[in-house]
C-alpha positions, -999 to 999 in steps of 0.1 A, spaced: -321 -73 49 -302 -64 76 -268 -53 74 -263 -71 109 -275 -102 93 -250 -100 65 -222 -100 88 -236 -126 104 -236 -148 73 -199 -136 63 -187 -146 97 -200 -184 92 -191 -183 58 -157 -176 68 -158 -203 99 -173 -232 81 -190 -237 111 -220 -221 129 -207 -228 163 -174 -211 159 -189 -181 141 -213 -178 171 -186 -175 194 -166 -149 174 -201 -128 170 -203 -135 211 -241 -145 201 -257 -177 209 -260 -207 183 -298 -208 186 -303 -174 176 -272 -173 150 -288 -204 133 -323 -190 131 -308 -156 116 -293 -175 89 -327 -197 79 -349 -165 79 -323 -151 58 -325 -182 32 -364 -178 37 -362 -142 26 -344 -147 -6 -358 -180 -14 -327 -199 -16 -305 -223 1 -273 -205 8 -258 -234 31 -251 -272 29 -250 -284 62 -228 -306 76 -226 -327 110 -198 -307 121 -190 -281 92 -213 -263 69 -202 -251 33 -217 -229 6 -238 -233 -24 -234 -218 -53 -261 -191 -43 -242 -187 -10 -208 -180 -28 -223 -153 -49 -243 -135 -17 -213 -145 1 -191 -122 -28 -219 -92 -28 -223 -93 13 -187 -84 19 -187 -58 -12 -220 -42 7 -200 -43 37 -174 -26 32 -194 1 15 -216 4 46 -186 8 68 -171 32 45 -198 57 43 -206 53 79 -172 62 83 -174 97 58 -208 101 69 -193 107 107 -165 128 97 -170 164 103 -176 184 68 -141 202 67 -124 175 85 -95 157 62 -100 123 83 -109 85 75 -98 61 49 -88 60 15 -89 27 -5 -68 22 -34 -64 -9 -54 -36 -22 -80 1 -18 -77 12 14 -50 35 31 -74 61 55 -58 40 87 -69 10 71 -49 34 64 -18 46 98 -19 9 117 -21 -3 94 6 28 100 28 28 139 22 -9 138 31 -3 112 63 21 140 73 -3 169 71 -32 147 79 -25 124 106 -59 112 110 -62 97 76 -48 66 69 -45 46 37 -58 10 27 -41 -4 -3 -59 -38 -23 -39 -59 -46 -58 -77 -74 -60 -79 -110 -73 -55 -133 -109 -71 -132 -110 -73 -98 -97 -39 -87 -123 -20 -114 -150 -43 -103 -142 -26 -67 -145 8 -79 -174 4 -100 -192 -11 -67 -177 21 -43 -154 -1 -21 -124 14 -37 -116 53 -40 -92 46 -66 -75 27 -83 -34 23 -102 -41 11 -137 -23 4 -167 -32 25 -197 -55 29 -216 -82 36 -197 -117 36 -204 -126 74 -200 -167 61 -207 -165 51 -170 -135 65 -153 -118 99 -149 -80 94 -145 -47 117 -144 -16 100 -160 14 92 -133 49 102 -141 60 65 -136 70 48 -166 88 8 -175 93 -9 -203 83 -40 -216 109 -69 -218 117 -105 -218 127 -122 -183 149 -154 -194 175 -180 -184 211 -163 -182 224 -195 -203 200 -193 -230 207 -178 -265 186 -148 -267 208 -136 -232 236 -126 -254 215 -102 -273 210 -67 -264 176 -62 -269 144 -85 -280 132 -83 -315 101 -92 -329 112 -124 -342 127 -136 -308 87 -135 -295 78 -166 -318 107 -187 -309 106 -191 -276 76 -204 -254 59 -173 -233 43 -166 -200 20 -138 -208 -4 -112 -188 -37 -124 -193 -58 -90 -197 -66 -86 -235 -57 -49 -234 -20 -60 -225 -21 -85 -249 -28 -63 -278 -2 -38 -275 25 -66 -273 9 -86 -305 9 -47 -321 42 -42 -311 54 -75 -323 33 -71 -357 19 -107 -350 -16 -118 -330 -15 -149 -301 -21 -178 -322 12 -170 -337 33 -168 -302 41 -202 -280 20 -192 -249 32 -215 -221 11 -201 -192 -12 -171 -184 -8 -150 -152 -34 -121 -141 -10 -110 -114 27 -114 -105 24 -123 -69 49 -142 -45 82 -146 -68 81 -137 -108 121 -151 -111 104 -185 -101 84 -188 -134 113 -187 -156 139 -208 -129 110 -235 -131 119 -242 -170 80 -227 -178 88 -198 -203 102 -167 -209 85 -144 -185 74 -114 -209 72 -88 -181 77 -50 -172 109 -39 -160 97 -25 -126 80 -61 -114 111 -75 -110 139 -69 -83 170 -46 -89 191 -79 -87 186 -106 -107 212 -133 -99 236 -147 -130 207 -173 -132 187 -153 -149 183 -117 -171 159 -92 -187 162 -81 -221 143 -51 -235 120 -52 -261 135 -34 -296 120 -11 -305 111 -1 -270 76 -6 -257 68 19 -229 38 10 -200 21 41 -187 3 41 -152 -30 59 -144 -45 69 -110 -83 62 -118 -112 67 -100 -153 62 -110 -168 91 -135 -191 113 -113 -178 97 -80 -185 120 -53 -153 116 -36 -149 124 5 -129 154 16 -96 135 24 -100 116 -12 -100 152 -29 -66 166 -13 -52 134 -18 -59 146 -57 -47 173 -51 -9 157 -37 -12 132 -73 -18 168 -94 
C-alpha cells in the first residue's frame, strides 16, 4: 500500500467529493478515481458509498481513515526525524493532553535555545491521547496519575490541583466552606467518564457510582465548562485548574473536604526511541 495513495484516500474522505479532492491534490479526476478503485481491490473492501455528487465512507472506509491518518502522521514524523542531522536539535515535538505550565515553560526554554524546534499540541481525552502515544504519532502526553507503568515511562510534574464542585451561587451547598462526602450524594453530578478518575472520587466518598446521582458524564471539558452548571444540568465535579480565575456571582466552586489532590505526569511510551529534540525537551522537564 503506497503512502501516496493513502494521502489521496484521506483527501477524498475529507472533501466528500472526488472532483474537489482531485483539484486540491492537483491531479486529474480519472487518475484519482482509478487509484481509489485499485485501493479497494487491493484491500478487498468497499471503502466508499458513491452518490451522484458526493461520496461517503462505509464502515470499513471509516476504519481505514482513522488508521490512514495515524500512518501518515507517523510517516511524516519519521521522515522529518531522518532528515535532521544526527547532532542537530530540531524538528517537531508532539505532545497530547492538557498543556500545563511546567510543559509550556520547558517548551519555551527549549525554543529559546534551539529555534529550529517546534511543538504540536494535541487536545483529546485520555483514551484518544494514549492511543496516539501507542501508535507513535505523539512523543509525549500529559496525563493525570496514576500511570500504567507496564506500558509507559513517566516523570511527575510539580503542578497539582484539587477536586471540587462547581455549583450555582445561590444553592444550599454554596453556603458551605467545603464539600463533604455526604454532599455528593445529595445533588445531580456532572462527572468525568474516565474510569480511573471515577474510582478516585468514589474511594474518597467511600461509595460507588450506583449510589451517586450522575446527570451526565464528559470525557474532556471543551468550550466553557461553566455552561454545564448554568444550564441547570447538574453540579460539575472538576478540578480547580480547569476553571477561570473569576467565576462570576452566579457560580461558586468549593473544594472537597478532606482535600483530594490531582497530580499530572509527562508520559512517553516504554522503550520508545526518542528524537534528539525530544530527549533534550525531557531534560528540560527534569
